[in-house]
C-alpha positions in Angstrom: -35.5 -2.1 -3.6 -33.8 -4.8 -1.5 -33.3 -4.1 2.2 -30.0 -4.4 3.9 -30.8 -7.7 5.6 -31.6 -9.3 2.3 -28.5 -7.9 0.7 -26.3 -9.2 3.5 -27.7 -12.7 2.9 -25.8 -12.6 -0.5 -22.5 -12.5 1.4 -21.0 -15.9 2.5 -18.1 -16.8 4.7 -16.8 -20.3 4.4 -13.6 -21.5 6.0 -12.5 -23.5 3.0 -13.2 -20.8 0.4 -10.9 -17.9 -0.3 -9.2 -18.3 3.1 -12.4 -17.7 5.0 -12.8 -14.2 3.5 -16.3 -12.9 2.7 -17.4 -13.8 -0.8 -20.4 -13.0 -2.9 -23.1 -15.8 -3.1 -20.6 -18.5 -2.5 -18.7 -17.9 -5.7 -15.0 -17.1 -5.6 -15.4 -13.4 -5.9 -14.4 -11.8 -2.6 -16.2 -8.7 -1.2 -12.8 -7.0 -1.1 -12.4 -7.5 -4.9 -15.6 -5.7 -5.5 -14.7 -2.9 -3.1 -11.3 -2.5 -4.7 -12.8 -2.2 -8.2 -15.3 0.4 -6.9 -12.4 2.3 -5.2 -10.4 2.3 -8.5 -13.2 4.3 -10.1 -14.9 1.5 -12.0 -18.7 2.0 -12.5 -21.2 -0.8 -11.6 -21.6 -1.4 -15.3 -17.9 -1.9 -15.9 -17.6 -4.2 -12.9 -20.5 -6.3 -14.1 -18.9 -6.5 -17.5 -15.6 -7.6 -16.1 -17.1 -10.1 -13.6 -20.2 -11.5 -15.5 -21.1 -13.8 -12.6 -21.9 -10.8 -10.5 -25.3 -9.1 -10.3 -26.1 -5.5 -9.4 -27.4 -6.5 -6.0 -24.0 -8.3 -5.3 -22.2 -4.9 -5.6 -24.7 -3.3 -3.3 -24.4 -6.3 -0.9 -20.6 -5.8 -0.8 -21.0 -2.1 0.1 -23.6 -3.0 2.7 -21.3 -5.6 4.2 -18.4 -3.2 4.4 -20.6 -0.5 6.0 -21.9 -3.0 8.6 -18.5 -4.3 9.6 -16.7 -1.0 9.6 -19.1 0.5 12.1 -17.6 -0.5 15.3 -15.8 1.6 18.0 -12.1 1.6 18.2 -10.3 2.0 21.5 -7.4 4.4 21.3 -4.9 4.5 24.2 -4.1 8.1 25.3 -0.6 9.0 26.3 
């Protein structure tokens, strides 16, 4: 099993590609695209069939990326 640090290396952010949004392995498949497919209820197998350039670890990398960057405190102003 691949550890999180290795998975995150599969995610690239390049200013000239997809508007600087995080992509999988430098190909034009954005992390958000993978996450939206998962959220729609598609299985890993269905996603891999629809996007044949993806690998199973790319899906896990997208999830790891989302988990890593969603885990930050938010300041909320109290009234």
